[in-house]
C-alpha positions as CSV (number, residue, x, y, z in Angstrom):
1,M,0.0,0.0,0.0
2,A,1.4,3.4,-1.0
3,L,2.1,5.9,1.8
4,P,0.1,9.1,2.0
5,A,2.0,12.1,0.4
6,S,2.7,13.6,3.8
7,A,4.1,10.4,5.2
8,A,6.3,9.8,2.2
9,A,7.6,13.4,2.3
10,S,8.4,12.9,6.0
11,V,10.4,9.7,5.3
12,L,12.2,11.5,2.5
13,F,13.0,14.5,4.7
14,L,14.1,12.6,7.7
15,G,16.1,10.0,5.8
16,S,18.0,12.5,3.6
17,L,18.7,14.6,6.7
18,A,20.0,11.7,8.7
19,V,22.2,10.3,6.0
20,L,23.8,13.5,4.9
21,A,24.2,14.8,8.5
22,A,26.1,11.6,9.3
23,A,28.3,12.0,6.3
24,G,28.9,15.6,7.3
25,L,29.7,14.7,10.8
26,A,32.2,12.1,9.7
27,A,33.8,14.7,7.4
28,L,34.0,17.2,10.3
29,L,35.5,14.6,12.7
30,S,38.0,13.2,10.2
31,N,38.7,16.5,8.4
32,E,38.4,14.7,5.1
33,T,36.2,15.1,2.0
34,L,33.3,12.9,2.9
35,L,30.5,15.3,1.8
36,F,30.2,16.3,-1.9
37,P,27.3,17.3,-4.1
38,S,26.3,14.0,-5.8
39,L,25.6,12.5,-2.4
40,G,22.5,14.6,-2.3
41,P,20.6,12.9,-5.1
42,T,21.8,9.5,-3.9
43,A,20.3,10.1,-0.5
44,M,17.1,11.3,-2.1
45,L,16.9,8.2,-4.2
46,F,17.3,5.9,-1.2
47,F,14.1,7.3,0.3
48,A,12.1,8.4,-2.7
49,R,12.8,5.4,-5.0
50,P,14.6,2.8,-2.8
51,L,14.1,-0.2,-5.0
52,P,15.4,-1.4,-8.4
53,P,15.7,-0.3,-11.1
54,E,16.4,3.1,-9.6
55,N,18.3,2.0,-6.6
56,S,20.2,-0.8,-4.8
57,V,23.1,-0.8,-2.4
58,G,25.6,-2.4,-4.7
59,S,24.7,-0.5,-7.9
60,T,24.9,2.8,-5.9
61,I,28.4,2.0,-4.7
62,V,29.7,0.6,-8.0
63,A,28.2,3.4,-10.1
64,H,29.9,6.1,-8.0
65,W,33.2,4.3,-7.9
66,I,33.1,3.9,-11.7
67,G,32.3,7.6,-12.0
68,I,35.3,8.5,-9.8
69,L,37.7,6.3,-11.9
70,V,36.4,7.5,-15.2
71,G,36.6,11.1,-14.1
72,L,40.2,10.5,-13.0
73,G,41.0,8.7,-16.3
74,C,39.8,11.7,-18.3
75,L,41.8,14.1,-16.2
76,L,45.0,12.1,-16.8
77,A,44.2,11.6,-20.5
78,F,44.0,15.3,-21.1
79,G,46.7,16.4,-18.7
80,L,44.4,18.2,-16.3
81,R,45.2,16.5,-13.0
82,E,47.1,19.5,-11.8
83,A,45.2,22.2,-13.7
84,G,43.0,23.2,-10.8
85,P,39.2,23.3,-10.6
86,A,37.4,24.6,-13.7
87,V,35.2,26.9,-11.5
88,V,38.4,28.7,-10.5
89,K,40.7,28.4,-13.5
90,G,38.0,28.7,-16.2
91,V,36.8,26.3,-18.9
92,T,39.1,25.3,-21.7
93,P,38.4,23.1,-24.8
94,S,40.2,20.2,-23.3
95,R,38.2,20.5,-20.0
96,I,35.0,20.5,-22.0
97,V,35.9,17.3,-23.8
98,A,37.1,15.7,-20.6
99,A,33.9,16.6,-18.7
100,A,31.5,15.5,-21.5
101,L,33.5,12.3,-22.1
102,S,33.5,11.4,-18.5
103,V,29.8,11.5,-18.3
104,A,29.3,9.6,-21.6
105,V,31.7,6.8,-20.7
106,T,30.3,6.5,-17.2
107,A,26.7,6.2,-18.5
108,A,27.7,3.6,-21.1
109,I,29.6,1.5,-18.6
110,L,26.7,1.6,-16.1
111,R,24.3,0.5,-18.9
112,L,26.6,-2.4,-19.9
113,I,26.9,-3.7,-16.4
114,R,23.2,-3.1,-15.7
115,A,23.8,-0.8,-12.7
116,P,21.9,2.4,-13.4
117,H,22.4,5.2,-10.9
118,A,22.1,8.7,-12.4
119,P,23.9,10.6,-9.5
120,A,27.1,8.9,-10.6
121,G,27.1,11.3,-13.6
122,A,27.5,14.1,-11.1
123,T,30.3,12.3,-9.3
124,T,32.3,11.9,-12.5
125,L,31.8,15.6,-13.3
126,I,33.1,16.6,-9.9
127,V,36.3,14.8,-10.7
128,S,36.7,15.7,-14.4
129,L,36.0,19.3,-13.6
130,G,38.9,19.3,-11.2
131,V,36.9,19.9,-8.0
132,L,38.3,16.9,-6.2
133,T,41.4,15.3,-7.7
134,T,43.9,14.2,-5.1
135,A,44.3,10.6,-4.2
136,T,43.1,11.2,-0.6
137,Q,40.0,13.1,-1.8
138,L,39.1,10.4,-4.3
139,V,39.5,7.6,-1.7
140,M,37.4,9.7,0.8
141,M,34.7,10.1,-1.9
142,A,34.6,6.3,-2.4
143,A,34.4,5.7,1.3
144,S,31.6,8.3,1.7
145,V,29.5,6.6,-0.9
146,V,29.7,3.3,1.0
147,L,28.7,5.2,4.2
148,V,25.7,6.8,2.6
149,A,24.6,3.6,0.9
150,V,24.8,1.5,4.0
151,L,23.0,4.1,6.1
152,G,20.3,4.4,3.5
153,W,19.9,0.6,3.6
154,A,19.7,0.5,7.4
155,L,17.3,3.5,7.7
156,N,15.0,2.0,5.1
157,L,14.8,-1.2,7.2
158,L,13.4,0.9,10.0
159,V,10.4,1.8,7.9
160,G,9.9,-1.7,6.6
161,V,11.7,-1.3,3.2
162,R,14.4,-3.8,2.4
163,V,16.7,-2.3,-0.2
164,P,18.4,-5.1,-2.1
165,W,22.2,-5.3,-2.2
166,W,22.0,-5.9,-5.9
167,P,19.1,-6.0,-8.3
168,S,17.8,-9.4,-9.2
169,R,18.5,-10.5,-12.7
170,R,16.1,-13.5,-12.7
171,S,13.2,-11.6,-14.1
172,T,13.3,-11.1,-17.9
173,E,10.3,-8.9,-18.0
174,G,10.1,-5.2,-17.4
175,N,12.4,-2.4,-18.5
176,E,15.0,-2.4,-15.7
177,V,17.7,-0.6,-17.5
178,G,16.1,0.3,-20.8
179,E,16.6,-3.0,-22.7
180,Q,13.0,-2.7,-24.1
181,M,13.2,1.0,-24.9
182,P,12.9,1.7,-28.6
183,V,15.8,3.3,-30.4
184,P,15.1,7.0,-31.0
185,W,15.0,6.7,-34.8
186,R,12.6,3.7,-34.9
187,P,9.0,4.3,-33.8
188,A,7.7,1.7,-31.3
189,A,4.8,-0.5,-32.4
190,A,1.9,0.2,-30.1
191,A,0.0,-2.8,-28.8
192,S,-3.7,-2.9,-29.2
193,G,-4.3,-2.0,-25.6
194,D,-2.0,1.0,-25.9
195,A,-3.9,2.8,-28.6
196,T,-5.3,6.2,-27.8
197,R,-8.9,6.0,-26.9
198,L,-11.4,8.2,-28.7
199,F,-14.1,9.5,-26.3
200,P,-17.4,10.9,-27.7
201,L,-17.8,14.6,-27.5
202,P,-20.3,16.0,-25.0
203,Q,-23.8,16.1,-26.2
204,G,-24.6,19.3,-27.9
205,R,-21.2,19.8,-29.5
206,S,-19.6,18.6,-32.7
207,S,-16.0,18.1,-33.7
208,E,-15.9,21.3,-35.7
209,G,-17.5,23.5,-33.1
210,S,-20.8,23.9,-35.0
211,P,-24.2,23.0,-33.6
212,P,-25.1,19.3,-34.1
213,P,-27.5,18.6,-37.0
214,T,-31.1,18.4,-36.1
């Protein structure tokens, strides 16, 4: 049974608050980078859409880790590891290519391994834009993702939701990661039950706006 909107909003509010406050407290106590922007949408997903295909503990962790590695790879490939953050140094052609490529590669890899998690696109941008680049910062990012994912799993248990550690692959039906989505250039064939229904116009009106014939 679906929760009322007010109850669902309360769970989302309290869960996101608790998870990100814990990550922030850990960052404060350790003086390390354990709080960064893409944790926000991850926390929201854990309490707004906690079940596959949108979310699972394993896909959350793996997706962010892949985003970190891909972002780092793009920095190294374009010689930007020591270039400083783009928000301070400005955007260059090589930075634009590195940023766009990092998101594209991350998205493709996540599709191939069937671990969709959109916030990982923000994580890879944080790295490829030079915001967090040192080895310590990247390790702390990876650790923070684990902390948030485990806390999200534990807090969901308190409200009776068991977030899986990894999405089940036994079911062949559905559209878990877009396998049944039509390609953009080929229109999808509509099933008979999907056809648009035609409803009769209210009595006294015609399709051309003129009075009905007597």
